[in-house]
N, CA, C and O of each residue as an XYZ file, in Angstrom:
184
protein
N     197.634     77.731     64.480
C     197.500     78.587     65.794
C     198.417     79.725     65.895
O     198.068     80.905     65.939
N     199.591     79.290     65.927
C     200.833     80.420     66.070
C     200.952     81.134     64.854
O     201.306     82.312     64.902
N     200.664     80.496     63.584
C     200.617     81.442     62.599
C     199.350     82.449     62.535
O     199.579     83.590     62.133
N     198.303     82.174     62.829
C     197.343     82.972     62.988
C     197.416     84.196     63.961
O     196.796     85.243     63.777
N     198.286     83.929     65.067
C     198.395     84.869     66.004
C     199.546     85.784     65.531
O     199.538     86.987     65.791
N     200.534     85.193     64.832
C     201.377     86.193     64.047
C     200.740     87.064     63.122
O     201.029     88.260     63.087
N     199.860     86.530     62.341
C     198.924     87.415     61.312
C     198.298     88.513     62.328
O     198.556     89.700     62.133
N     197.547     88.152     63.319
C     196.718     89.033     64.175
C     197.843     90.094     64.596
O     197.573     91.293     64.524
N     199.148     89.650     65.052
C     200.033     90.787     65.362
C     200.497     91.857     64.210
O     200.703     93.065     64.328
N     200.586     91.089     63.163
C     200.875     91.905     61.925
C     199.843     92.933     61.787
O     200.178     94.117     61.833
N     198.538     92.574     61.612
C     197.394     93.244     61.229
C     197.353     94.334     62.436
O     196.941     95.430     62.056
N     197.678     94.260     63.735
C     197.372     95.276     64.749
C     198.561     96.260     64.494
O     198.292     97.456     64.384
N     199.927     95.814     64.388
C     200.907     96.626     64.014
C     200.756     97.593     63.027
O     201.173     98.743     63.167
N     199.991     97.054     61.707
C     199.948     97.950     60.451
C     198.652     98.922     60.924
O     198.656    100.044     60.416
N     197.764     98.669     61.663
C     196.771     99.467     62.355
C     197.424    100.580     63.255
O     197.169    101.782     63.190
N     198.147    100.080     63.948
C     198.792    101.087     64.749
C     199.312    102.063     64.150
O     198.972    103.218     64.406
N     200.281    101.745     63.199
C     201.261    102.542     62.349
C     200.393    103.493     61.477
O     200.758    104.655     61.299
N     199.249    103.008     60.933
C     198.331    104.004     60.275
C     197.687    104.805     60.938
O     197.333    105.900     60.499
N     197.413    104.337     62.214
C     196.673    105.451     63.005
C     197.627    106.455     63.376
O     197.256    107.627     63.318
N     198.921    106.163     63.786
C     199.934    106.968     64.151
C     200.224    108.136     62.920
O     200.183    109.360     63.038
N     200.518    107.353     61.749
C     200.654    108.192     60.542
C     199.320    109.358     60.342
O     199.553    110.533     60.057
N     198.187    108.926     60.502
C     196.922    109.934     60.520
C     197.188    110.857     61.581
O     197.179    112.053     61.290
N     197.436    110.496     62.819
C     197.479    111.377     63.819
C     198.517    112.473     63.631
O     198.221    113.635     63.908
N     199.751    112.143     63.159
C     200.742    112.954     63.004
C     200.615    113.972     61.816
O     200.924    115.163     61.835
N     200.045    113.177     60.684
C     199.730    114.196     59.374
C     198.675    115.268     60.054
O     198.904    116.459     59.840
N     197.480    114.900     60.898
C     196.463    115.956     61.252
C     197.158    116.889     62.103
O     196.852    118.081     62.118
N     198.369    116.251     63.036
C     198.995    117.469     63.975
C     199.824    118.304     63.030
O     199.971    119.487     63.337
N     200.356    117.883     61.984
C     201.352    118.568     61.373
C     200.542    119.483     60.611
O     200.956    120.639     60.690
N     199.449    119.317     59.853
C     198.550    120.269     59.483
C     198.145    121.355     60.389
O     198.227    122.518     59.992
N     197.729    121.091     61.530
C     197.203    122.047     62.652
C     198.536    122.922     62.986
O     198.479    124.151     63.039
N     199.695    122.221     63.198
C     200.917    123.135     63.259
C     201.272    124.026     62.213
O     201.699    125.153     62.465
N     201.101    123.525     60.849
C     201.347    124.510     59.948
C     200.630    125.619     59.789
O     201.139    126.701     59.495
N     199.126    125.391     60.012
C     198.238    126.504     59.886
C     198.620    127.428     60.952
O     198.727    128.629     60.707
N     198.838    126.941     62.140
C     199.069    127.881     63.359
C     200.374    128.649     63.278
O     200.521    129.806     63.673
N     201.390    127.817     62.674
C     202.709    128.600     62.229
C     202.478    129.843     61.304
O     202.913    130.974     61.521
N     201.601    129.380     60.068
C     201.260    130.345     59.238
C     200.638    131.692     59.711
O     201.054    132.783     59.321
N     199.566    131.521     60.616
C     198.920    132.470     61.432
C     199.942    133.194     62.173
O     199.912    134.421     62.077
N     200.759    132.706     62.829
C     201.743    133.270     63.795
C     202.642    134.204     63.053
O     202.782    135.382     63.382
N     203.312    133.581     61.933
C     204.085    134.351     60.891
C     203.412    135.611     60.285
O     204.051    136.607     59.949
N     202.003    135.476     60.169
C     201.386    136.532     59.377
C     201.179    137.613     60.501
O     201.257    138.815     60.247
N     200.887    137.073     61.878
C     200.669    138.146     62.737
C     201.995    138.783     63.156
O     201.999    139.928     63.610
N     202.977    138.166     63.036
C     204.370    138.548     63.288
C     204.648    139.695     62.214
O     205.094    140.769     62.618
N     204.424    139.520     61.003
C     204.553    140.671     59.842
C     204.097    141.808     60.113
O     204.624    142.920     60.132
N     202.637    141.299     60.410
C     201.682    142.567     60.676
C     202.179    143.443     61.821
O     202.075    144.669     61.807
N     202.802    142.643     62.949
C     203.160    143.322     64.175
C     204.633    144.127     63.756
O     204.950    145.146     64.370
N     205.209    143.757     63.022
C     206.575    144.412     62.577
C     206.354    145.241     61.214
O     207.298    145.833     60.692
């Protein structure tokens, strides 16, 4: 029983970490595209 709960905790931890990584990677992609747009607008402005 104790071993099973430890395995469940491990699975939950791995799932949480993978979700966080997915979320961060998607945010990073959005930020990168926004940054590219802002820099291109800045160069056009100047």
